[in-house]
C-alpha positions in Angstrom: 54.6 99.7 128.0 58.1 98.3 127.7 56.7 94.8 129.3 54.4 95.4 126.5 56.9 95.4 123.8 58.8 92.7 125.3 56.0 90.2 125.8 55.3 90.5 122.0 58.0 88.4 120.8 57.4 85.0 122.6 56.5 81.8 121.1 55.6 78.2 122.1 58.4 75.7 121.8 58.0 72.1 120.9 60.8 69.7 121.6 61.0 66.0 120.1 63.2 63.4 121.1 65.5 61.6 118.5 68.8 59.8 118.7 71.9 62.5 117.8 74.6 61.5 115.3 78.2 61.5 116.5 79.2 63.9 113.8 77.5 67.0 112.9 78.2 70.5 111.3 78.5 73.9 112.2 77.6 76.1 109.3 77.4 78.7 107.7 76.2 76.6 104.7 73.4 75.0 103.4 73.8 71.7 102.2 72.3 68.4 102.5 72.9 66.3 105.7 74.6 63.4 104.0 77.1 65.7 102.4 77.9 67.4 105.4 78.6 63.6 107.4 80.3 61.8 104.7 84.0 62.5 104.3 85.4 62.5 101.0 89.3 62.3 101.6 91.2 61.5 104.7 91.3 64.4 107.1 94.6 66.8 107.1 95.4 68.0 110.5 96.6 71.4 110.9 99.3 70.2 113.7 102.3 71.6 112.4 104.7 74.4 114.4 107.1 76.6 113.6 108.9 78.7 115.8 112.0 80.9 115.8 113.8 84.1 117.1 115.0 87.2 115.5 118.5 87.9 116.4 121.2 90.5 115.5 123.8 89.2 113.1 126.7 88.1 115.2 124.9 88.2 118.2 122.4 86.3 120.2 120.0 88.8 121.5 116.5 88.5 120.3 114.6 91.6 119.0 111.1 92.2 120.1 108.3 93.9 117.8 109.8 92.3 114.5 106.7 91.4 112.5 107.2 87.9 110.9 105.2 86.9 107.9 104.4 83.6 106.5 102.8 83.0 102.7 102.3 79.9 100.7 100.2 77.2 100.0 98.9 74.2 101.8 98.8 70.7 100.1 95.0 71.1 99.8 95.3 74.4 97.9 94.3 77.1 100.5 96.3 80.2 100.1 98.2 81.1 103.6 98.8 84.7 104.5 99.5 85.2 108.1 101.7 87.5 110.4 102.4 87.8 114.3 105.1 89.9 115.9 108.1 88.6 117.7 107.7 88.7 121.6 109.7 90.7 124.5 112.6 87.9 124.0 112.2 88.3 120.1 110.9 85.0 119.7 107.9 83.9 117.8 105.5 80.6 117.2 102.7 79.6 114.8 101.1 76.5 115.5 98.2 74.8 113.8 100.0 75.0 110.6 98.8 72.8 107.6 101.2 70.8 105.7 102.6 72.7 102.6 104.9 75.0 101.1 105.8 78.2 102.6 107.8 81.3 102.8 108.8 83.1 106.3 110.0 86.6 106.3 110.9 89.1 108.7 110.4 93.0 108.6 113.0 95.4 109.1 111.9 97.5 112.5 113.0 101.2 113.1 116.5 101.6 114.1 117.9 98.6 112.6 120.0 97.7 109.4 118.3 95.0 107.4 121.2 92.7 107.2 121.9 89.9 104.7 121.7 86.8 107.1 118.4 84.9 107.3 116.0 87.4 106.2 113.5 84.8 104.8 113.4 81.1 104.5 111.6 78.4 102.3 109.9 75.8 104.2 108.3 72.6 103.4 106.2 71.5 106.4 104.6 67.9 106.6 101.7 66.6 108.9 102.4 67.1 112.8 106.1 68.4 111.9 108.1 70.9 114.2 110.4 73.3 112.6 112.7 76.1 114.3 113.5 78.9 112.2 115.7 81.8 113.2 116.2 85.2 111.2 118.7 87.9 111.0 118.8 91.6 111.4 122.2 93.6 110.5 122.5 95.8 113.7 121.2 98.9 115.1 121.9 102.0 113.0 123.0 104.7 115.5 127.0 104.7 115.0 127.7 105.1 118.6 125.9 102.3 120.0 128.3 99.2 120.6 126.3 96.1 118.9 128.6 93.9 120.8 127.4 95.5 124.2 123.8 95.2 123.1 123.7 91.9 121.9 125.1 90.7 125.0 122.5 92.2 127.2 124.8 95.2 128.4 122.6 97.8 126.1 123.4 101.0 127.8 119.8 102.4 128.0 119.1 101.6 124.3 115.5 100.1 123.8 114.6 97.8 121.2 111.4 98.9 119.1 108.4 98.6 120.6 106.1 95.4 119.3 103.8 96.2 116.6 100.5 94.8 115.7 100.1 91.8 113.3 96.9 90.1 111.6 96.1 86.1 112.6 93.5 85.4 109.4 94.1 82.8 106.3 95.0 79.4 106.8 93.4 78.3 110.3 89.9 78.2 112.1 89.1 81.7 112.9 89.1 82.2 116.9 86.0 84.3 117.7 87.1 83.6 121.6 89.1 80.4 123.2 87.1 77.4 124.2 85.7 78.1 128.1 86.2 75.4 130.9 82.8 74.9 132.8 81.6 73.5 136.2 78.3 71.4 136.4 76.5 69.7 139.2 76.4 65.7 139.4 73.8 63.9 137.9 72.8 67.1 135.6 72.6 67.7 131.9 73.9 70.7 130.3 74.6 72.1 126.9 77.7 73.8 125.4 77.3 75.8 121.7 80.5 75.2 119.8 79.4 78.0 117.1 80.4 80.6 119.7 84.1 80.1 119.3 85.2 79.1 115.9 84.6 79.9 112.4 85.8 78.3 108.9 88.7 80.6 107.3 86.6 80.2 104.3 83.3 81.8 106.0 81.8 84.6 104.3 78.7 86.7 104.6 76.1 83.8 103.6 73.3 85.0 101.4 69.9 83.1 101.3 66.7 83.7 100.2 63.3 83.2 101.6 61.0 82.3 98.4 57.4 83.8 100.0 54.0 84.3 99.0 55.1 88.0 98.2 58.2 87.3 96.3 61.8 86.6 96.8 63.5 88.1 99.8 67.3 88.0 99.8 69.1 88.4 102.9 72.7 88.7 104.0 73.5 86.6 107.1 76.3 88.1 109.5 77.9 84.8 110.0 81.1 86.5 111.8 79.2 89.2 114.1 76.5 86.3 115.3 77.9 83.0 114.8 75.4 81.4 117.2 72.3 82.7 115.8 73.3 82.2 112.1 74.3 78.6 112.9 71.0 77.9 114.8 69.0 79.5 111.8 70.7 77.2 109.1 70.5 74.3 111.4 66.7 74.6 111.2 66.7 75.4 107.4 68.8 72.4 106.6 66.2 70.4 108.5 63.5 71.9 106.3 61.8 73.4 109.3 61.3 76.5 107.3 59.6 74.8 104.3 55.9 76.0 104.0 56.8 78.3 107.1 53.6 80.2 108.2 54.2 83.8 109.2 51.9 83.5 112.3 52.3 87.4 113.6 52.5 90.6 111.7 52.2 93.1 114.6 52.6 96.7 116.0 54.8 96.5 119.1 52.4 98.7 121.1 49.3 97.0 120.1 48.1 99.4 117.7 49.0 101.3 114.5 51.0 100.0 111.4 52.6 96.7 111.6 56.1 96.9 112.6 57.4 92.9 112.6 56.7 90.0 110.4 57.5 87.0 112.7 57.4 83.2 111.5 59.6 80.0 112.5 56.5 78.5 114.9 54.4 76.4 112.2 54.8 74.4 109.2 51.6 74.5 107.1 50.3 71.4 105.5 47.8 71.5 102.4 46.1 69.7 100.0 44.8 71.1 96.7 45.8 74.4 97.6 43.7 74.3 100.7 45.0 74.5 104.3 44.9 70.8 106.2 46.6 71.6 109.3 49.8 72.9 110.9 52.9 71.2 112.3 54.7 73.0 115.5 58.3 73.4 114.4 60.4 70.6 116.6 62.9 73.0 118.2 66.7 72.5 119.6 67.9 73.7 122.8 67.9 77.4 123.1 70.7 79.7 122.1 72.5 82.6 123.7 71.3 86.2 122.8 73.9 87.7 120.6 72.4 91.3 120.8 74.5 94.0 119.9 73.8 97.4 119.3 76.2 97.7 116.4 73.4 95.8 114.7 70.4 97.7 115.1 67.0 96.2 114.6 66.4 98.6 111.8 64.4 98.4 108.7 64.8 95.1 106.9 66.6 93.7 109.5 66.5 90.0 110.3 66.5 88.8 114.4 65.8 86.2 116.6 62.5 85.9 118.5 62.7 85.0 122.0 60.5 85.0 125.4 61.5 87.5 128.1 64.5 85.1 129.0 67.4 86.8 127.3 68.8 83.1 125.9 65.7 81.5 125.2 65.7 82.0 121.3 64.9 78.6 119.2 63.6 78.3 116.1 61.3 81.5 115.8 62.6 84.6 113.9 61.2 88.1 112.7 61.7 90.6 110.1 61.7 94.2 111.3 59.0 96.3 108.6 60.1 99.4 110.2 62.8 101.0 112.4 62.3 99.5 115.7 66.2 100.2 116.9 64.6 101.9 120.0 62.1 99.4 121.2 64.1 96.3 120.5 67.5 97.4 121.0 67.7 98.5 124.8 71.1 97.6 126.5 70.9 94.4 128.5 67.6 93.4 126.9 67.8 93.7 123.1 67.0 91.4 120.6 69.8 90.0 118.3 69.7 90.6 114.5 71.6 88.3 112.4 71.0 89.4 109.0 69.9 92.5 106.6 67.8 92.3 103.6 70.1 92.3 101.0 68.5 94.8 98.2 65.9 97.3 97.7 63.9 94.7 95.8 63.9 92.4 98.4 62.9 95.3 100.7 59.9 96.1 98.9 58.5 92.5 98.6 59.1 92.3 102.3 57.1 95.5 103.3 54.2 94.5 100.8 53.4 92.0 103.4 52.0 95.1 105.6 50.0 96.3 103.0 48.5 92.8 101.2 47.6 91.4 104.6 45.7 92.5 107.9 46.6 91.3 111.2 43.4 89.5 112.9 42.9 87.0 115.8 43.6 83.6 115.3 44.1 80.2 116.9 46.3 77.6 115.5 47.1 74.1 117.4 45.9 75.6 120.9 48.0 78.6 120.4 46.0 81.8 120.5 47.5 84.3 118.1 46.6 88.2 118.4 47.9 89.2 114.7 47.9 86.5 112.2 48.2 88.0 109.1 45.4 87.2 106.4 44.9 88.3 103.0 43.0 91.6 102.7 39.6 91.4 101.1 40.0 87.2 101.1 36.5 85.6 100.1 35.5 84.0 102.3 37.3 85.5 105.0 39.8 83.7 106.8 38.3 82.5 110.0 39.5 82.2 113.8 41.0 78.7 112.8 42.5 79.1 109.4 42.3 75.4 108.4 40.2 74.9 105.4 41.3 78.5 103.9 43.3 78.7 100.9 47.0 78.8 101.1 47.0 81.9 99.1 45.1 83.6 102.0 48.2 83.0 104.5 51.4 84.7 104.6 54.0 81.6 104.0 57.7 81.0 103.4 57.4 78.3 100.7 61.0 77.3 100.7 64.9 79.0 101.9 67.3 78.6 99.2 70.8 80.1 99.0 74.3 80.5 97.5 76.3 77.6 99.0 78.6 79.4 101.2 82.2 77.9 101.2 82.6 77.9 105.0 81.2 75.4 107.4 82.7 73.2 110.3 82.0 69.5 111.0 82.6 68.7 114.9 83.5 65.4 116.6 83.7 65.4 120.3 84.8 62.9 123.0 85.4 62.9 126.8 88.6 61.7 128.7 86.6 60.3 131.6 82.9 59.3 130.3 82.2 58.3 134.1 82.5 61.7 135.2 80.8 63.4 131.9 79.8 62.2 128.6 80.0 64.5 125.6 77.6 64.0 122.6 77.3 66.4 119.6 73.8 67.1 118.3 72.1 66.3 115.1 69.9 68.1 112.6 66.7 65.9 113.5 67.3 65.6 117.1 66.3 67.8 120.4 70.0 69.8 120.3 71.8 71.2 117.2 74.5 70.2 115.2 76.8 72.7 116.9 75.3 71.9 120.5 77.4 69.5 122.9 75.2 67.7 125.6 77.3 67.2 128.6 76.0 64.7 131.1 77.3 64.4 134.4 77.5 61.5 136.6 77.7 60.9 139.8 81.2 61.0 140.8 83.0 64.4 141.2 86.1 64.8 139.1 87.1 66.9 135.8 87.1 65.5 132.2 88.7 67.0 129.4 86.5 67.3 126.3 88.1 67.1 122.8 87.0 68.8 120.0 88.0 68.2 116.2 86.8 70.7 114.1 87.0 69.7 110.5 86.4 72.7 107.4 85.2 72.2 104.0 88.5 71.1 102.9 88.7 68.1 105.4 91.5 70.1 107.1 91.3 69.8 111.0 92.7 71.1 114.2 91.9 70.1 117.7 91.1 72.1 120.6 89.7 71.2 124.2 87.9 72.5 127.3 87.8 71.1 130.9 84.4 70.3 132.5 84.5 70.0 136.1 81.8 67.9 137.9 80.7 69.0 141.7 
């Protein structure tokens, strides 16, 4: 029975070769391709560095576990609010700072006097500048402790306060996880998805609207929780792949009973004078990694990626859960990745009305045999097995996808330190790999190349990161 469930979310994929652009965008954001690739100002790099120590007044020994805060505003108007804690030696380091005016302060940990020396500092940082700034504490509070002995390293068993916990948000690229090195074979082509590693600091939950034959369905995308899936979906949306998109499957997962899912993303509907003239297969990018997580269940109204039995095979196809399918589509190790949820009750009503207004029936589109094509109940004449020639109003269709433009997105530039070992090319909206996918082409030479990635956000503020590719 389980195999039967899993087979039902498989779809055909068609690839089309086009030359990729060298600069592309990682969303989450809906905006035109031209807007994304045309810089409006000089890029400002987040390459400033602030280092320092927290030391006891009159001494040299650093104090661990002290919270260091940096607040202020960048030259481009981004608000900054960032904190870390000093390490075991009392040192701190904040890199990837954007140019701006900042205030750096330290907390007073338990067991210490506040002191009057170097408790805070005002700093102006320009691009590429490194600044060292120490901050002071007044001393240990217990009267019997010799501050001189403690500061000189003879601390008589007195332990400095334990390190606390800091946050790291607000002024630089939010790192989901570090870039990872990879090893590839000679004369091979592989793909590296940048969306899995960083988000713009301005990223929020993106809200989009499916304008369908049953009305508007507002969906909140889970940008931070499922960045690869969201970025992939929005790349297709930006490329108009989902304009006049056919919902080609409305099925019960066990084969009989009320419809549980509504699936689309495989066919574009072409029409003239209100009648269907043909269907175009959606051209697909390279597949993406499965981001299934039990904390994002296949609940009523959730939006998820369709795929084959291969966990990492999702491309353009997606589905809505018309019912709660948490158990059937949420098995550990074999679940389907949810990346959005219907945003309000009116939208959920419109979504679920597909199940009452359409009847699943067999169909054939572009040679693809469909077991449960939704056709308007009571359509006259009835929708045939080949729906070409029927009225567009007899089919379940997403006319357009629109959305409030989110603030956060990333553009990418990539390069290889040694193209004779491996070349690195970023994808494009109209290519065979997406704007967040890097194509790595290894030649016949063994060795290691450093891939440099420049991440540019919507304010043209940038940071640079690298990963290694070893060819064997």
